C-alpha positions in Angstrom: 22.5 -32.7 5.6 19.3 -30.8 6.5 19.3 -29.1 9.9 16.3 -29.3 12.2 14.3 -26.1 12.6 11.1 -24.9 14.4 8.3 -22.5 13.7 6.9 -21.2 17.0 3.8 -19.1 17.4 3.0 -16.6 20.1 0.6 -19.0 21.8 3.4 -21.4 22.4 2.5 -24.0 19.7 5.5 -25.3 17.8 5.8 -27.0 14.4 9.1 -28.8 13.7 10.7 -29.3 10.4 13.9 -28.7 8.5 15.9 -25.5 7.9 15.7 -24.1 4.4 17.0 -20.9 2.8 19.3 -18.6 4.8 20.5 -19.4 8.3 19.3 -17.4 11.2 16.1 -16.5 13.0 13.1 -14.7 11.5 10.2 -12.9 13.3 6.9 -11.8 11.8 3.2 -12.2 11.6 2.4 -15.8 10.5 -0.1 -15.9 7.7 -1.1 -18.3 4.9 -1.5 -18.1 1.1 -3.6 -20.5 -0.8 -2.0 -20.1 -4.3 -0.9 -23.2 -6.1 1.7 -21.3 -8.2 3.4 -17.9 -8.1 5.6 -18.4 -5.0 8.2 -16.1 -6.4 5.6 -13.3 -6.9 4.5 -13.9 -3.3 8.0 -13.7 -2.0 8.7 -10.4 -3.8 5.3 -8.7 -3.1 6.1 -5.7 -0.8 2.6 -6.2 0.8 4.2 -9.2 2.7 6.7 -7.0 4.5 6.8 -8.1 8.2 5.1 -11.4 7.6 6.1 -15.1 7.7 4.2 -16.6 4.8 2.9 -20.2 4.8 2.1 -21.7 1.5 -0.8 -24.1 1.8 -0.1 -25.9 -1.5 2.2 -28.8 -0.5 4.9 -28.6 -3.2 6.8 -25.4 -3.4 10.0 -24.7 -5.5 9.4 -27.3 -8.2 9.8 -24.8 -11.1 12.7 -22.9 -9.7 13.3 -19.1 -9.8 13.8 -16.6 -12.6 14.3 -12.9 -13.0 11.1 -12.2 -14.9 8.7 -13.2 -12.2 9.9 -10.7 -9.5 7.4 -8.1 -8.3 10.1 -6.0 -6.7 13.9 -6.0 -6.6 14.2 -8.7 -3.9 12.1 -10.8 -1.5 10.0 -8.9 1.0 8.7 -11.6 3.3 10.1 -11.9 6.8 10.2 -15.7 6.5 8.8 -18.6 4.4 7.0 -21.8 5.3 6.5 -24.9 3.1 5.4 -28.5 3.5 7.7 -29.9 0.9 10.6 -28.5 -1.1 11.5 -30.8 -4.0 15.2 -31.7 -4.4 15.2 -30.8 -8.1 13.4 -28.1 -10.1 12.5 -27.9 -13.8 11.4 -25.0 -16.0 12.8 -23.5 -19.2 13.1 -20.1 -17.6 14.6 -21.2 -14.3 17.9 -19.6 -13.4 18.4 -21.1 -9.9 16.7 -23.2 -7.2 14.4 -21.7 -4.6 16.8 -22.7 -1.8 19.7 -20.9 -3.5 17.5 -17.8 -4.1 16.4 -17.6 -0.5 19.9 -18.1 0.8 21.3 -15.4 -1.6 18.5 -13.1 -0.5 18.8 -13.7 3.3 15.3 -15.2 3.7 15.0 -17.7 6.6 12.6 -20.6 5.7 11.4 -23.9 7.0 10.1 -27.0 5.2 8.8 -30.4 6.2 6.1 -29.1 8.6 2.3 -29.9 8.6 1.1 -26.7 6.8 -2.5 -28.1 6.9 -2.4 -28.2 10.7 -0.8 -24.7 10.9 -3.4 -23.2 8.5 -6.3 -24.7 10.5 -4.7 -23.3 13.7 -4.5 -19.8 12.2 -8.0 -20.0 10.8 -9.3 -20.9 14.2 -7.3 -18.5 16.4 -6.3 -15.8 13.9 -3.0 -14.6 12.5 -0.4 -14.3 15.2 3.2 -13.4 15.7 5.8 -16.1 15.3 9.4 -17.1 14.5 11.4 -19.5 12.5 14.5 -20.7 14.3 17.0 -23.5 14.5 15.7 -26.4 16.7 18.4 -25.8 19.3 17.0 -22.4 20.3 15.8 -22.1 23.9 12.0 -22.3 23.6 11.2 -20.0 26.5 13.6 -17.4 25.3 12.3 -17.6 21.8 8.7 -17.3 22.9 9.6 -14.2 24.9 11.2 -12.7 21.8 8.1 -13.4 19.8 5.8 -11.8 22.2 8.1 -8.7 22.3 7.5 -8.1 18.5 5.1 -5.4 17.4 1.6 -6.4 16.4 0.4 -5.5 12.9 -2.3 -3.2 14.2 -1.0 0.4 14.1 2.2 -0.6 12.2 3.3 1.7 9.4 5.3 -0.5 7.0 4.6 1.2 3.6 7.4 3.8 3.9 9.9 1.0 4.5 9.1 -0.7 1.1 8.5 2.4 -1.0 10.9 3.8 -3.5 13.4 6.4 -2.1 13.4 8.5 -5.3 10.8 9.1 -7.9 11.3 7.3 -11.3 9.5 7.1 -14.6 8.1 4.0 -16.3 7.7 5.0 -20.0 4.6 4.1 -21.9 4.7 1.2 -24.4 4.5 3.2 -27.6 3.0 6.7 -27.6 2.2 8.2 -24.2 -1.5 9.0 -24.1 -1.7 9.8 -20.3 0.6 10.9 -17.5 -0.1 9.0 -14.3 1.3 9.5 -10.9 1.7 6.2 -8.9 1.8 6.5 -5.1 4.2 3.8 -4.2 3.2 2.2 -0.9 4.7 -1.1 -2.0 3.8 -1.2 -5.7 4.1 -4.5 -7.6 6.0 -4.1 -10.9 3.2 -5.8 -12.9 0.8 -3.0 -12.0 3.2 -0.5 -13.6 3.7 -2.7 -16.6 0.0 -3.0 -17.3 -0.4 0.8 -17.0 2.5 1.3 -19.4 1.0 -1.2 -21.9 -2.1 0.9 -22.0 -0.3 4.1 -23.0 0.5 5.6 -19.6 3.7 7.2 -18.7 3.9 6.5 -15.0 5.8 8.6 -12.5 6.3 6.5 -9.4 6.4 8.6 -6.2 7.8 7.8 -2.7 5.2 7.2 -0.1 6.0 10.4 1.8 5.7 12.7 -1.2 4.2 16.0 0.0 0.6 16.7 -1.2 1.5 20.0 -2.8 4.0 18.3 -5.1 1.3 15.8 -6.2 -1.2 18.6 -6.8 1.3 20.7 -8.7 2.2 17.8 -11.1 -1.1 18.2 -13.0 -1.3 14.5 -14.0 -4.1 12.8 -15.9 -4.6 10.2 -13.2 -3.5 9.0 -9.7 -2.8 5.3 -9.1 -2.6 4.3 -5.4 -0.7 1.0 -4.9 -0.9 -2.0 -2.7 1.3 -2.1 0.4 1.8 -3.6 3.9 0.8 -2.6 7.3 -2.2 -0.9 8.9 -4.0 1.7 6.6 -4.8 3.8 9.7 -1.0 4.5 10.0 -0.8 6.0 6.5 -2.8 9.2 7.1 -0.5 11.5 5.1 -2.0 10.3 1.7 -5.6 11.1 2.5 -5.4 14.9 1.7 -3.9 14.3 -1.7 -6.6 11.8 -2.6 -9.4 14.1 -1.6 -7.9 17.1 -3.3 -7.3 15.3 -6.7 -10.7 13.8 -6.6 -12.2 17.2 -6.0 -10.4 18.4 -9.1 -12.0 15.6 -11.2 -8.7 13.7 -11.5 -9.4 9.9 -12.0 -8.1 8.0 -9.0 -7.6 4.2 -8.9 -6.6 2.3 -5.8 -5.9 -1.4 -5.1 -5.4 -3.2 -1.8 -3.9 -0.6 0.6 -4.8 2.0 -1.9 -8.5 0.8 -1.7 -8.4 1.2 2.1 -6.8 4.7 1.9 -9.4 5.9 -0.6 -12.1 4.7 1.8 -10.5 6.4 4.7 -10.1 9.6 2.7 -13.9 9.9 2.4 -14.7 9.0 6.0 -14.7 5.2 6.2 -13.2 3.0 8.9 -10.9 0.0 8.4 -10.3 -2.9 10.7 -8.1 -6.0 11.0 -9.4 -9.3 9.7 -9.0 -12.4 11.8 -6.6 -14.1 9.3 -6.9 -12.1 6.1 -7.3 -13.0 2.5 -4.2 -14.3 0.7 -4.2 -16.4 -2.5 -5.3 -16.6 -6.1 -8.7 -18.2 -5.7 -11.0 -15.8 -3.9 -14.5 -15.3 -5.4 -15.8 -11.7 -5.6 -19.3 -10.7 -6.8 -19.6 -7.6 -8.9 -22.8 -5.9 -7.8 -23.5 -4.1 -11.1 -24.3 -7.3 -13.0 -23.8 -10.2 -10.5 -20.7 -11.6 -12.3 -18.3 -13.5 -10.1 -14.6 -12.7 -10.5 -12.0 -15.2 -9.2 -9.4 -12.9 -7.7 -5.8 -12.7 -6.3 -5.7 -11.2 -2.9 -3.2 -10.3 -0.2 -4.5 -8.2 2.7 -5.1 -8.4 6.5 -7.3 -5.3 6.8 -10.6 -4.4 5.3 -13.0 -1.5 4.9 -15.9 -1.6 7.4 -19.3 -1.8 5.6 -21.5 -4.2 3.6 -23.8 -4.2 0.5 -26.0 -1.5 2.0 -23.2 1.0 2.3 -20.1 2.3 4.1 -20.7 3.9 7.5 -19.2 7.4 7.7 -18.7 7.6 3.9 -22.0 8.5 2.2 -20.2 9.7 -0.9 -19.0 6.1 -1.6 -20.9 3.1 -2.9 -20.0 -0.6 -2.7 -19.3 -2.2 -6.0 -17.8 -5.6 -5.1 -18.3 -8.1 -2.2 -16.3 -11.1 -1.1 -18.4 -14.3 -1.5 -16.6 -16.1 1.3 -17.2 -13.7 4.2 -19.2 -10.7 2.7 -16.4 -8.2 3.2 -16.2 -5.1 1.0 -14.0 -5.7 -2.1 -14.7 -2.7 -4.2 -15.8 1.0 -4.0 -16.6 3.9 -6.2 -17.4 7.6 -5.6 -20.9 8.6 -6.4 -19.9 11.7 -8.3 -16.2 11.7 -9.0 -14.1 9.3 -11.2 -12.7 7.5 -8.1 -12.8 3.7 -7.6 -10.9 1.0 -5.9 -10.7 -2.7 -5.2 -9.4 -4.7 -2.3 -8.0 -7.4 -4.5 -5.1 -7.4 -7.0 -6.3 -6.9 -10.6 -2.8 -7.1 -12.0 -3.0 -10.7 -10.9 0.6 -11.9 -11.3 0.6 -14.8 -11.9 -3.2 -14.9 -12.2 -6.2 -15.2 -12.4 -6.9 -12.4 -14.9 -10.6 -11.9 -14.4 -10.2 -8.4 -13.1 -7.7 -6.7 -15.5 -10.6 -4.8 -17.0 -10.2 -2.4 -14.1 -7.0 -1.0 -15.7 -9.1 -0.3 -18.9 -11.7 1.5 -16.7 -9.0 3.7 -15.3 -7.8 4.6 -18.8 -11.3 5.2 -20.0 -11.9 7.6 -17.0 -8.8 9.6 -18.0 -9.9 9.6 -21.7 -13.2 11.1 -20.7 -11.6 13.9 -18.6 -11.5 17.3 -20.4 -8.1 18.3 -21.8 -6.1 20.7 -19.7 -7.1 23.7 -21.8 -10.8 22.9 -21.6 -10.5 22.5 -17.8 -8.8 25.9 -17.4 -11.3 27.7 -19.7 
């Protein structure tokens, strides 16, 4: 029999439902995701570390869980919120139910709440700290615990989700390029796409010293997505500038986009409630095309179509059509570019996968090692 549970926010508002997943209490920043599918990719995206994720689509769990759709080794969310969890699941790849998966992984969840009301509340007042707890918890004590949790601003979470040891993802077929991937919470599908395009990818821990990166002599640097405040990840900026100065192609997504911007003098700031989901329209300034993109971020680069304050070497390449925020950048002279959204797009949409081709093309145009040393 389902046990009553509550989702409480730091402003004292409570949403009552039923316990789901693992027993216990979960604390984190409460955010919402507008994707209609891909809940397993959401759960295992390291960028969601420290966050309680609300799915706005009402039916979650209907196609179960499988091993192929994981973006990391295990769920990364702090908690999970749904309107309705179906009693059965059906899919030819499914290995277990969502409930069993969350229990096995230790993820506290809640179902049966009014996710529409919760989403409207967050959109009006902004993302805020919260907790999922059993309904019998003392509300005053729970609220005190929520307000004692750290805010996302200034929080360094990338090192907590990064790999502890470097590892290699071999190229599919002959290796044409050697790529270093700065792992701040990389999704496995990004590495797969690079490998499919002939890249042997060496994945580096987030705290890898700059001199090791420079000494590796790679053909390109990929800077991954990740959680937390980009302002707290200052140790990567020198490596970005140094490799860019050597003419090494650099490609960043999400947190990587923010770090590239900061490396060249830009500022970042926290959005009111962030962009999370698979249906965000982005305009490509070069030709006016609109890409439908997958996004997951709570911070953005300060700037607009006219430019990036403090970073004259960068130009804006993409803009969000919902709120005008900066979604893409490129260096005016160096082979360095980045986007705020997720072009690996697992499970979709796939409008932006051409960016991986651009990265490969930039590496192909770079002179061979012997020519660079001549």
